PDB file of N, H, CA, C and O in Angstrom:
ATOM      1  N   TYR A   1      -9.029  45.274   9.133  1.00  0.00           N
ATOM      2  CA  TYR A   1      -7.743  45.157  10.238  1.00  0.00           C
ATOM      3  C   TYR A   1      -7.445  46.453  10.643  1.00  0.00           C
ATOM      4  O   TYR A   1      -7.242  47.332   9.805  1.00  0.00           O
ATOM      5  N   HIS A   2      -7.392  46.685  11.948  1.00  0.00           N
ATOM      6  H   HIS A   2      -7.557  45.972  12.628  1.00  0.00           H
ATOM      7  CA  HIS A   2      -7.057  48.040  12.797  1.00  0.00           C
ATOM      8  C   HIS A   2      -6.300  47.665  14.029  1.00  0.00           C
ATOM      9  O   HIS A   2      -6.771  46.935  14.901  1.00  0.00           O
ATOM     10  N   VAL A   3      -5.068  48.213  14.066  1.00  0.00           N
ATOM     11  H   VAL A   3      -4.685  48.806  13.358  1.00  0.00           H
ATOM     12  CA  VAL A   3      -4.448  48.112  15.438  1.00  0.00           C
ATOM     13  C   VAL A   3      -4.634  49.403  16.230  1.00  0.00           C
ATOM     14  O   VAL A   3      -4.461  50.534  15.776  1.00  0.00           O
ATOM     15  N   GLN A   4      -5.050  49.055  17.609  1.00  0.00           N
ATOM     16  H   GLN A   4      -5.191  48.137  17.978  1.00  0.00           H
ATOM     17  CA  GLN A   4      -5.291  50.177  18.400  1.00  0.00           C
ATOM     18  C   GLN A   4      -4.191  50.522  19.125  1.00  0.00           C
ATOM     19  O   GLN A   4      -3.545  49.622  19.661  1.00  0.00           O
ATOM     20  N   ALA A   5      -3.796  51.879  19.264  1.00  0.00           N
ATOM     21  H   ALA A   5      -4.321  52.610  18.829  1.00  0.00           H
ATOM     22  CA  ALA A   5      -2.681  52.319  19.998  1.00  0.00           C
ATOM     23  C   ALA A   5      -2.907  52.403  21.542  1.00  0.00           C
ATOM     24  O   ALA A   5      -3.915  53.021  21.883  1.00  0.00           O
ATOM     25  N   ALA A   6      -2.179  51.912  22.455  1.00  0.00           N
ATOM     26  H   ALA A   6      -1.360  51.410  22.178  1.00  0.00           H
ATOM     27  CA  ALA A   6      -2.287  51.760  23.764  1.00  0.00           C
ATOM     28  C   ALA A   6      -2.198  53.190  24.394  1.00  0.00           C
ATOM     29  O   ALA A   6      -3.119  53.605  25.098  1.00  0.00           O
ATOM     30  N   ASN A   7      -0.960  54.025  24.108  1.00  0.00           N
ATOM     31  H   ASN A   7      -0.212  53.688  23.536  1.00  0.00           H
ATOM     32  CA  ASN A   7      -0.583  55.026  24.604  1.00  0.00           C
ATOM     33  C   ASN A   7      -0.687  56.274  23.604  1.00  0.00           C
ATOM     34  O   ASN A   7       0.307  56.856  23.170  1.00  0.00           O
ATOM     35  N   VAL A   8      -2.074  56.633  23.276  1.00  0.00           N
ATOM     36  H   VAL A   8      -2.881  56.160  23.629  1.00  0.00           H
ATOM     37  CA  VAL A   8      -2.243  57.725  22.303  1.00  0.00           C
ATOM     38  C   VAL A   8      -2.009  59.140  22.724  1.00  0.00           C
ATOM     39  O   VAL A   8      -2.850  59.697  23.431  1.00  0.00           O
ATOM     40  N   GLY A   9      -0.952  59.745  22.349  1.00  0.00           N
ATOM     41  H   GLY A   9      -0.269  59.293  21.776  1.00  0.00           H
ATOM     42  CA  GLY A   9      -0.738  61.230  22.902  1.00  0.00           C
ATOM     43  C   GLY A   9       0.410  61.180  23.838  1.00  0.00           C
ATOM     44  O   GLY A   9       0.976  62.210  24.205  1.00  0.00           O
ATOM     45  N   LYS A  10       0.770  59.961  24.241  1.00  0.00           N
ATOM     46  H   LYS A  10       0.310  59.124  23.943  1.00  0.00           H
ATOM     47  CA  LYS A  10       1.909  60.206  25.276  1.00  0.00           C
ATOM     48  C   LYS A  10       3.270  59.834  24.669  1.00  0.00           C
ATOM     49  O   LYS A  10       3.245  58.902  23.866  1.00  0.00           O
ATOM     50  N   PRO A  11       4.437  60.404  24.920  1.00  0.00           N
ATOM     51  CA  PRO A  11       5.664  60.037  24.402  1.00  0.00           C
ATOM     52  C   PRO A  11       6.049  58.695  24.855  1.00  0.00           C
ATOM     53  O   PRO A  11       6.061  58.488  26.069  1.00  0.00           O
ATOM     54  N   VAL A  12       6.412  57.618  23.922  1.00  0.00           N
ATOM     55  H   VAL A  12       6.403  57.786  22.936  1.00  0.00           H
ATOM     56  CA  VAL A  12       6.858  56.433  24.315  1.00  0.00           C
ATOM     57  C   VAL A  12       8.422  56.338  24.304  1.00  0.00           C
ATOM     58  O   VAL A  12       9.007  56.737  23.298  1.00  0.00           O
ATOM     59  N   PHE A  13       9.213  55.781  25.473  1.00  0.00           N
ATOM     60  H   PHE A  13       8.737  55.457  26.291  1.00  0.00           H
ATOM     61  CA  PHE A  13      10.429  55.804  25.359  1.00  0.00           C
ATOM     62  C   PHE A  13      10.860  54.432  25.343  1.00  0.00           C
ATOM     63  O   PHE A  13      10.202  53.576  25.934  1.00  0.00           O
ATOM     64  N   ILE A  14      11.926  54.148  24.705  1.00  0.00           N
ATOM     65  H   ILE A  14      12.461  54.842  24.225  1.00  0.00           H
ATOM     66  CA  ILE A  14      12.617  52.746  24.709  1.00  0.00           C
ATOM     67  C   ILE A  14      13.799  52.853  25.240  1.00  0.00           C
ATOM     68  O   ILE A  14      14.514  53.790  24.884  1.00  0.00           O
ATOM     69  N   MET A  15      14.330  51.761  26.364  1.00  0.00           N
ATOM     70  H   MET A  15      13.749  51.000  26.652  1.00  0.00           H
ATOM     71  CA  MET A  15      15.656  51.827  26.820  1.00  0.00           C
ATOM     72  C   MET A  15      16.388  50.808  25.998  1.00  0.00           C
ATOM     73  O   MET A  15      15.951  49.686  25.740  1.00  0.00           O
ATOM     74  N   ASP A  16      17.566  51.309  25.601  1.00  0.00           N
ATOM     75  H   ASP A  16      17.920  52.220  25.811  1.00  0.00           H
ATOM     76  CA  ASP A  16      18.401  50.488  24.957  1.00  0.00           C
ATOM     77  C   ASP A  16      19.595  49.643  25.768  1.00  0.00           C
ATOM     78  O   ASP A  16      19.588  49.675  26.999  1.00  0.00           O
ATOM     79  N   ALA A  17      20.506  48.970  25.133  1.00  0.00           N
ATOM     80  H   ALA A  17      20.512  48.944  24.133  1.00  0.00           H
ATOM     81  CA  ALA A  17      21.368  48.330  25.864  1.00  0.00           C
ATOM     82  C   ALA A  17      22.201  49.131  26.887  1.00  0.00           C
ATOM     83  O   ALA A  17      22.545  48.683  27.981  1.00  0.00           O
ATOM     84  N   SER A  18      22.472  50.289  26.445  1.00  0.00           N
ATOM     85  H   SER A  18      22.193  50.653  25.557  1.00  0.00           H
ATOM     86  CA  SER A  18      23.383  51.039  27.450  1.00  0.00           C
ATOM     87  C   SER A  18      22.688  51.732  28.349  1.00  0.00           C
ATOM     88  O   SER A  18      23.316  52.492  29.086  1.00  0.00           O
ATOM     89  N   GLY A  19      21.266  51.620  28.477  1.00  0.00           N
ATOM     90  H   GLY A  19      20.757  51.003  27.878  1.00  0.00           H
ATOM     91  CA  GLY A  19      20.377  52.306  29.600  1.00  0.00           C
ATOM     92  C   GLY A  19      20.131  53.732  29.177  1.00  0.00           C
ATOM     93  O   GLY A  19      19.923  54.544  30.079  1.00  0.00           O
ATOM     94  N   THR A  20      20.126  54.124  27.991  1.00  0.00           N
ATOM     95  H   THR A  20      20.294  53.464  27.259  1.00  0.00           H
ATOM     96  CA  THR A  20      19.616  55.387  27.564  1.00  0.00           C
ATOM     97  C   THR A  20      18.247  55.330  26.900  1.00  0.00           C
ATOM     98  O   THR A  20      17.907  54.290  26.336  1.00  0.00           O
ATOM     99  N   ARG A  21      17.464  56.360  26.935  1.00  0.00           N
ATOM    100  H   ARG A  21      17.740  57.205  27.394  1.00  0.00           H
ATOM    101  CA  ARG A  21      16.175  56.260  26.470  1.00  0.00           C
ATOM    102  C   ARG A  21      16.151  56.801  25.048  1.00  0.00           C
ATOM    103  O   ARG A  21      16.661  57.848  24.649  1.00  0.00           O
ATOM    104  N   ARG A  22      15.466  55.896  24.359  1.00  0.00           N
ATOM    105  H   ARG A  22      15.051  55.045  24.684  1.00  0.00           H
ATOM    106  CA  ARG A  22      15.304  56.256  22.775  1.00  0.00           C
ATOM    107  C   ARG A  22      13.808  56.404  22.369  1.00  0.00           C
ATOM    108  O   ARG A  22      12.968  55.613  22.800  1.00  0.00           O
ATOM    109  N   GLU A  23      13.528  57.300  21.638  1.00  0.00           N
ATOM    110  H   GLU A  23      14.210  57.943  21.288  1.00  0.00           H
ATOM    111  CA  GLU A  23      12.201  57.342  21.071  1.00  0.00           C
ATOM    112  C   GLU A  23      11.928  56.390  19.844  1.00  0.00           C
ATOM    113  O   GLU A  23      12.899  55.996  19.197  1.00  0.00           O
ATOM    114  N   PRO A  24      10.739  56.027  19.517  1.00  0.00           N
ATOM    115  CA  PRO A  24      10.552  55.211  18.505  1.00  0.00           C
ATOM    116  C   PRO A  24      10.853  55.979  17.252  1.00  0.00           C
ATOM    117  O   PRO A  24      10.821  57.209  17.279  1.00  0.00           O
ATOM    118  N   VAL A  25      11.156  55.292  16.111  1.00  0.00           N
ATOM    119  H   VAL A  25      11.182  54.292  16.089  1.00  0.00           H
ATOM    120  CA  VAL A  25      11.545  55.954  14.883  1.00  0.00           C
ATOM    121  C   VAL A  25      10.228  56.227  14.188  1.00  0.00           C
ATOM    122  O   VAL A  25       9.314  55.408  14.278  1.00  0.00           O
ATOM    123  N   ILE A  26      10.097  57.368  13.485  1.00  0.00           N
ATOM    124  H   ILE A  26      10.840  58.033  13.411  1.00  0.00           H
ATOM    125  CA  ILE A  26       8.844  57.649  12.650  1.00  0.00           C
ATOM    126  C   ILE A  26       9.071  57.495  11.135  1.00  0.00           C
ATOM    127  O   ILE A  26       9.926  58.121  10.509  1.00  0.00           O
ATOM    128  N   TYR A  27       8.104  56.476  10.543  1.00  0.00           N
ATOM    129  H   TYR A  27       7.410  55.967  11.051  1.00  0.00           H
ATOM    130  CA  TYR A  27       8.103  56.070   9.270  1.00  0.00           C
ATOM    131  C   TYR A  27       6.912  56.650   8.541  1.00  0.00           C
ATOM    132  O   TYR A  27       5.845  56.847   9.123  1.00  0.00           O
ATOM    133  N   ILE A  28       7.108  56.929   7.224  1.00  0.00           N
ATOM    134  H   ILE A  28       7.975  56.769   6.751  1.00  0.00           H
ATOM    135  CA  ILE A  28       5.902  57.282   6.314  1.00  0.00           C
ATOM    136  C   ILE A  28       5.530  56.217   5.496  1.00  0.00           C
ATOM    137  O   ILE A  28       6.412  55.628   4.871  1.00  0.00           O
ATOM    138  N   CYS A  29       4.190  55.825   5.384  1.00  0.00           N
ATOM    139  H   CYS A  29       3.474  56.304   5.891  1.00  0.00           H
ATOM    140  CA  CYS A  29       3.773  54.643   4.613  1.00  0.00           C
ATOM    141  C   CYS A  29       3.937  55.102   3.115  1.00  0.00           C
ATOM    142  O   CYS A  29       3.622  56.247   2.791  1.00  0.00           O
ATOM    143  N   GLY A  30       4.376  54.300   2.313  1.00  0.00           N
ATOM    144  H   GLY A  30       4.632  53.370   2.577  1.00  0.00           H
ATOM    145  CA  GLY A  30       4.407  54.620   0.908  1.00  0.00           C
ATOM    146  C   GLY A  30       2.997  54.564   0.211  1.00  0.00           C
ATOM    147  O   GLY A  30       2.853  55.202  -0.832  1.00  0.00           O
ATOM    148  N   ASP A  31       2.043  53.903   0.680  1.00  0.00           N
ATOM    149  H   ASP A  31       2.159  53.385   1.528  1.00  0.00           H
ATOM    150  CA  ASP A  31       0.665  53.757   0.067  1.00  0.00           C
ATOM    151  C   ASP A  31      -0.245  54.810   0.574  1.00  0.00           C
ATOM    152  O   ASP A  31      -0.955  55.298  -0.305  1.00  0.00           O
ATOM    153  N   CYS A  32      -0.406  55.287   1.772  1.00  0.00           N
ATOM    154  H   CYS A  32       0.171  54.891   2.486  1.00  0.00           H
ATOM    155  CA  CYS A  32      -1.266  56.092   2.277  1.00  0.00           C
ATOM    156  C   CYS A  32      -0.550  57.512   2.750  1.00  0.00           C
ATOM    157  O   CYS A  32      -1.173  58.564   2.894  1.00  0.00           O
ATOM    158  N   ALA A  33       0.674  57.372   2.935  1.00  0.00           N
ATOM    159  H   ALA A  33       1.181  56.518   2.818  1.00  0.00           H
ATOM    160  CA  ALA A  33       1.340  58.814   3.277  1.00  0.00           C
ATOM    161  C   ALA A  33       1.055  59.036   4.713  1.00  0.00           C
ATOM    162  O   ALA A  33       1.310  60.197   5.032  1.00  0.00           O
ATOM    163  N   LYS A  34       0.550  58.204   5.815  1.00  0.00           N
ATOM    164  H   LYS A  34       0.343  57.261   5.555  1.00  0.00           H
ATOM    165  CA  LYS A  34       0.319  58.384   7.142  1.00  0.00           C
ATOM    166  C   LYS A  34       1.660  58.045   7.792  1.00  0.00           C
ATOM    167  O   LYS A  34       2.377  57.152   7.341  1.00  0.00           O
ATOM    168  N   GLU A  35       2.019  58.861   8.982  1.00  0.00           N
ATOM    169  H   GLU A  35       1.437  59.586   9.349  1.00  0.00           H
ATOM    170  CA  GLU A  35       3.085  58.691   9.827  1.00  0.00           C
ATOM    171  C   GLU A  35       2.861  57.369  10.801  1.00  0.00           C
ATOM    172  O   GLU A  35       1.746  57.098  11.247  1.00  0.00           O
ATOM    173  N   ASN A  36       3.740  56.775  11.014  1.00  0.00           N
ATOM    174  H   ASN A  36       4.646  56.995  10.652  1.00  0.00           H
ATOM    175  CA  ASN A  36       3.719  55.506  11.949  1.00  0.00           C
ATOM    176  C   ASN A  36       5.024  55.531  12.699  1.00  0.00           C
ATOM    177  O   ASN A  36       6.125  55.685  12.170  1.00  0.00           O
ATOM    178  N   GLU A  37       4.785  55.358  14.033  1.00  0.00           N
ATOM    179  H   GLU A  37       3.891  55.233  14.463  1.00  0.00           H
ATOM    180  CA  GLU A  37       5.836  55.174  14.962  1.00  0.00           C
ATOM    181  C   GLU A  37       6.018  53.711  15.013  1.00  0.00           C
ATOM    182  O   GLU A  37       5.092  52.924  15.211  1.00  0.00           O
ATOM    183  N   ILE A  38       7.303  53.364  14.816  1.00  0.00           N
ATOM    184  H   ILE A  38       8.056  54.003  14.655  1.00  0.00           H
ATOM    185  CA  ILE A  38       7.691  51.856  14.678  1.00  0.00           C
ATOM    186  C   ILE A  38       8.807  51.560  15.766  1.00  0.00           C
ATOM    187  O   ILE A  38       9.931  52.058  15.706  1.00  0.00           O
ATOM    188  N   LYS A  39       8.365  50.661  16.813  1.00  0.00           N
ATOM    189  H   LYS A  39       7.452  50.256  16.862  1.00  0.00           H
ATOM    190  CA  LYS A  39       9.486  50.369  17.792  1.00  0.00           C
ATOM    191  C   LYS A  39      10.341  49.281  17.173  1.00  0.00           C
ATOM    192  O   LYS A  39       9.948  48.779  16.120  1.00  0.00           O
ATOM    193  N   PRO A  40      11.497  48.861  17.738  1.00  0.00           N
ATOM    194  CA  PRO A  40      12.311  47.918  17.182  1.00  0.00           C
ATOM    195  C   PRO A  40      11.828  46.491  17.119  1.00  0.00           C
ATOM    196  O   PRO A  40      12.349  45.735  16.299  1.00  0.00           O
ATOM    197  N   LYS A  41      10.851  46.054  17.940  1.00  0.00           N
ATOM    198  H   LYS A  41      10.428  46.668  18.606  1.00  0.00           H
ATOM    199  CA  LYS A  41      10.410  44.816  17.751  1.00  0.00           C
ATOM    200  C   LYS A  41       8.941  44.825  16.957  1.00  0.00           C
ATOM    201  O   LYS A  41       8.393  43.729  16.835  1.00  0.00           O
ATOM    202  N   ASP A  42       8.421  45.744  16.530  1.00  0.00           N
ATOM    203  H   ASP A  42       8.866  46.634  16.630  1.00  0.00           H
ATOM    204  CA  ASP A  42       7.125  46.016  15.807  1.00  0.00           C
ATOM    205  C   ASP A  42       7.513  45.264  14.371  1.00  0.00           C
ATOM    206  O   ASP A  42       8.654  45.092  13.941  1.00  0.00           O
ATOM    207  N   THR A  43       6.259  44.863  13.744  1.00  0.00           N
ATOM    208  H   THR A  43       5.332  45.003  14.093  1.00  0.00           H
ATOM    209  CA  THR A  43       6.421  44.754  12.312  1.00  0.00           C
ATOM    210  C   THR A  43       6.377  45.698  11.540  1.00  0.00           C
ATOM    211  O   THR A  43       5.651  46.649  11.829  1.00  0.00           O
ATOM    212  N   ILE A  44       7.133  45.706  10.349  1.00  0.00           N
ATOM    213  H   ILE A  44       7.723  44.933  10.114  1.00  0.00           H
ATOM    214  CA  ILE A  44       7.026  46.773   9.265  1.00  0.00           C
ATOM    215  C   ILE A  44       5.857  46.925   8.596  1.00  0.00           C
ATOM    216  O   ILE A  44       5.777  46.432   7.471  1.00  0.00           O
ATOM    217  N   ALA A  45       4.882  47.538   9.084  1.00  0.00           N
ATOM    218  H   ALA A  45       4.947  47.938   9.998  1.00  0.00           H
ATOM    219  CA  ALA A  45       3.607  47.711   8.250  1.00  0.00           C
ATOM    220  C   ALA A  45       2.775  49.074   8.875  1.00  0.00           C
ATOM    221  O   ALA A  45       2.865  49.553  10.005  1.00  0.00           O
ATOM    222  N   CYS A  46       2.121  49.420   7.978  1.00  0.00           N
ATOM    223  H   CYS A  46       2.047  49.030   7.060  1.00  0.00           H
ATOM    224  CA  CYS A  46       1.249  50.667   8.213  1.00  0.00           C
ATOM    225  C   CYS A  46       0.220  50.206   9.185  1.00  0.00           C
ATOM    226  O   CYS A  46      -0.310  49.099   9.090  1.00  0.00           O
ATOM    227  N   ARG A  47      -0.047  51.039  10.090  1.00  0.00           N
ATOM    228  H   ARG A  47       0.383  51.939  10.167  1.00  0.00           H
ATOM    229  CA  ARG A  47      -1.194  50.834  11.142  1.00  0.00           C
ATOM    230  C   ARG A  47      -2.518  51.187  10.388  1.00  0.00           C
ATOM    231  O   ARG A  47      -3.518  50.592  10.787  1.00  0.00           O
ATOM    232  N   GLU A  48      -2.665  52.057   9.370  1.00  0.00           N
ATOM    233  H   GLU A  48      -1.852  52.540   9.046  1.00  0.00           H
ATOM    234  CA  GLU A  48      -3.807  52.532   8.947  1.00  0.00           C
ATOM    235  C   GLU A  48      -4.351  51.654   7.662  1.00  0.00           C
ATOM    236  O   GLU A  48      -5.528  51.308   7.550  1.00  0.00           O
ATOM    237  N   CYS A  49      -3.359  51.360   6.748  1.00  0.00           N
ATOM    238  H   CYS A  49      -2.403  51.642   6.839  1.00  0.00           H
ATOM    239  CA  CYS A  49      -3.870  50.562   5.476  1.00  0.00           C
ATOM    240  C   CYS A  49      -3.097  49.353   5.434  1.00  0.00           C
ATOM    241  O   CYS A  49      -3.333  48.730   4.399  1.00  0.00           O
ATOM    242  N   GLY A  50      -2.182  48.742   6.254  1.00  0.00           N
ATOM    243  H   GLY A  50      -1.991  49.247   7.095  1.00  0.00           H
ATOM    244  CA  GLY A  50      -1.370  47.598   6.270  1.00  0.00           C
ATOM    245  C   GLY A  50      -0.228  47.497   5.196  1.00  0.00           C
ATOM    246  O   GLY A  50       0.364  46.434   5.011  1.00  0.00           O
ATOM    247  N   GLY A  51       0.027  48.516   4.571  1.00  0.00           N
ATOM    248  H   GLY A  51      -0.455  49.379   4.721  1.00  0.00           H
ATOM    249  CA  GLY A  51       1.097  48.723   3.534  1.00  0.00           C
ATOM    250  C   GLY A  51       2.345  48.482   4.090  1.00  0.00           C
ATOM    251  O   GLY A  51       2.617  48.972   5.186  1.00  0.00           O
ATOM    252  N   ARG A  52       3.248  47.702   3.405  1.00  0.00           N
ATOM    253  H   ARG A  52       3.026  47.304   2.515  1.00  0.00           H
ATOM    254  CA  ARG A  52       4.464  47.421   3.938  1.00  0.00           C
ATOM    255  C   ARG A  52       5.665  47.936   3.250  1.00  0.00           C
ATOM    256  O   ARG A  52       6.755  47.364   3.285  1.00  0.00           O
ATOM    257  N   ILE A  53       5.398  49.153   2.557  1.00  0.00           N
ATOM    258  H   ILE A  53       4.513  49.617   2.528  1.00  0.00           H
ATOM    259  CA  ILE A  53       6.377  49.781   2.000  1.00  0.00           C
ATOM    260  C   ILE A  53       6.497  51.240   2.902  1.00  0.00           C
ATOM    261  O   ILE A  53       5.610  52.093   2.867  1.00  0.00           O
ATOM    262  N   MET A  54       7.658  51.364   3.653  1.00  0.00           N
ATOM    263  H   MET A  54       8.379  50.672   3.682  1.00  0.00           H
ATOM    264  CA  MET A  54       7.865  52.410   4.566  1.00  0.00           C
ATOM    265  C   MET A  54       9.132  53.275   4.350  1.00  0.00           C
ATOM    266  O   MET A  54      10.232  52.778   4.105  1.00  0.00           O
ATOM    267  N   TYR A  55       8.903  54.603   4.456  1.00  0.00           N
ATOM    268  H   TYR A  55       8.010  55.007   4.655  1.00  0.00           H
ATOM    269  CA  TYR A  55      10.186  55.394   4.327  1.00  0.00           C
ATOM    270  C   TYR A  55      10.453  55.978   5.668  1.00  0.00           C
ATOM    271  O   TYR A  55       9.553  56.361   6.416  1.00  0.00           O
ATOM    272  N   LYS A  56      11.638  56.031   5.928  1.00  0.00           N
ATOM    273  H   LYS A  56      12.369  55.720   5.321  1.00  0.00           H
ATOM    274  CA  LYS A  56      12.043  56.679   7.206  1.00  0.00           C
ATOM    275  C   LYS A  56      12.039  58.247   7.049  1.00  0.00           C
ATOM    276  O   LYS A  56      12.515  58.772   6.043  1.00  0.00           O
ATOM    277  N   GLN A  57      11.473  58.993   8.102  1.00  0.00           N
ATOM    278  H   GLN A  57      11.087  58.566   8.920  1.00  0.00           H
ATOM    279  CA  GLN A  57      11.546  60.407   8.164  1.00  0.00           C
ATOM    280  C   GLN A  57      12.590  60.892   8.378  1.00  0.00           C
ATOM    281  O   GLN A  57      13.353  60.358   9.182  1.00  0.00           O
ATOM    282  N   ARG A  58      12.952  62.151   7.660  1.00  0.00           N
ATOM    283  H   ARG A  58      12.332  62.585   7.007  1.00  0.00           H
ATOM    284  CA  ARG A  58      14.334  62.834   7.879  1.00  0.00           C
ATOM    285  C   ARG A  58      14.458  63.345   9.256  1.00  0.00           C
ATOM    286  O   ARG A  58      13.497  63.753   9.909  1.00  0.00           O
ATOM    287  N   THR A  59      15.758  63.306   9.701  1.00  0.00           N
ATOM    288  H   THR A  59      16.538  62.975   9.170  1.00  0.00           H
ATOM    289  CA  THR A  59      15.837  63.784  11.120  1.00  0.00           C
ATOM    290  C   THR A  59      15.868  65.365  11.183  1.00  0.00           C
ATOM    291  O   THR A  59      16.243  66.070  10.246  1.00  0.00           O
ATOM    292  N   LYS A  60      15.469  65.786  12.288  1.00  0.00           N
ATOM    293  H   LYS A  60      15.165  65.213  13.049  1.00  0.00           H
ATOM    294  CA  LYS A  60      15.368  67.364  12.492  1.00  0.00           C
ATOM    295  C   LYS A  60      16.536  67.944  12.952  1.00  0.00           C
ATOM    296  O   LYS A  60      16.662  69.169  12.941  1.00  0.00           O
ATOM    297  N   ARG A  61      17.727  66.932  13.505  1.00  0.00           N
ATOM    298  H   ARG A  61      17.625  65.938  13.513  1.00  0.00           H
ATOM    299  CA  ARG A  61      18.758  67.413  14.041  1.00  0.00           C
ATOM    300  C   ARG A  61      19.895  67.648  12.953  1.00  0.00           C
ATOM    301  O   ARG A  61      19.945  66.934  11.952  1.00  0.00           O
ATOM    302  N   MET A  62      20.835  68.708  13.190  1.00  0.00           N
ATOM    303  H   MET A  62      20.795  69.289  14.003  1.00  0.00           H
ATOM    304  CA  MET A  62      21.571  69.126  12.307  1.00  0.00           C
ATOM    305  C   MET A  62      22.930  67.971  12.171  1.00  0.00           C
ATOM    306  O   MET A  62      23.552  67.560  13.150  1.00  0.00           O
ATOM    307  N   ILE A  63      23.192  67.601  10.843  1.00  0.00           N
ATOM    308  H   ILE A  63      22.687  67.934  10.047  1.00  0.00           H
ATOM    309  CA  ILE A  63      24.069  66.756  10.682  1.00  0.00           C
ATOM    310  C   ILE A  63      25.174  67.487   9.659  1.00  0.00           C
ATOM    311  O   ILE A  63      24.807  68.084   8.646  1.00  0.00           O
ATOM    312  N   MET A  64      26.541  67.364  10.048  1.00  0.00           N
ATOM    313  H   MET A  64      26.839  66.880  10.871  1.00  0.00           H
ATOM    314  CA  MET A  64      27.396  68.121   9.147  1.00  0.00           C
ATOM    315  C   MET A  64      28.478  67.187   8.646  1.00  0.00           C
ATOM    316  O   MET A  64      29.015  66.460   9.481  1.00  0.00           O
ATOM    317  N   PHE A  65      28.842  67.123   7.442  1.00  0.00           N
ATOM    318  H   PHE A  65      28.405  67.713   6.763  1.00  0.00           H
ATOM    319  CA  PHE A  65      29.765  66.030   7.075  1.00  0.00           C
ATOM    320  C   PHE A  65      30.934  67.103   6.353  1.00  0.00           C
ATOM    321  O   PHE A  65      30.641  68.150   5.777  1.00  0.00           O
ATOM    322  N   ASP A  66      32.261  66.581   6.534  1.00  0.00           N
ATOM    323  H   ASP A  66      32.499  65.730   7.002  1.00  0.00           H
ATOM    324  CA  ASP A  66      33.286  67.053   5.929  1.00  0.00           C
ATOM    325  C   ASP A  66      33.779  66.529   4.734  1.00  0.00           C
ATOM    326  O   ASP A  66      34.203  65.376   4.659  1.00  0.00           O
ATOM    327  N   ALA A  67      33.748  67.394   3.687  1.00  0.00           N
ATOM    328  H   ALA A  67      33.404  68.331   3.747  1.00  0.00           H
ATOM    329  CA  ALA A  67      33.869  66.818   2.273  1.00  0.00           C
ATOM    330  C   ALA A  67      35.383  67.367   1.831  1.00  0.00           C
ATOM    331  O   ALA A  67      35.793  68.520   1.969  1.00  0.00           O
ATOM    332  N   ARG A  68      36.033  66.340   1.316  1.00  0.00           N
ATOM    333  H   ARG A  68      35.700  65.404   1.204  1.00  0.00           H
ATOM    334  CA  ARG A  68      37.403  66.722   0.897  1.00  0.00           C
ATOM    335  C   ARG A  68      37.638  66.490  -0.592  1.00  0.00           C
ATOM    336  O   ARG A  68      38.730  66.759  -1.094  1.00  0.00           O
TER     337      ARG A  68
END
């Protein structure tokens, strides 16, 4: 079983309810460690091996918390 990507190498943007563009979220497969782009309506499964354990990739943007 192999899912073929339609837009290989092209950035895919998703419009949310407020009209802003959002990129698909990148998840890492727990079985084969491949990166997968998953859109909101896609099934949660690896495109390479079919594994269903996915880990969300850490964001690259700076996040700051106030600790008290």
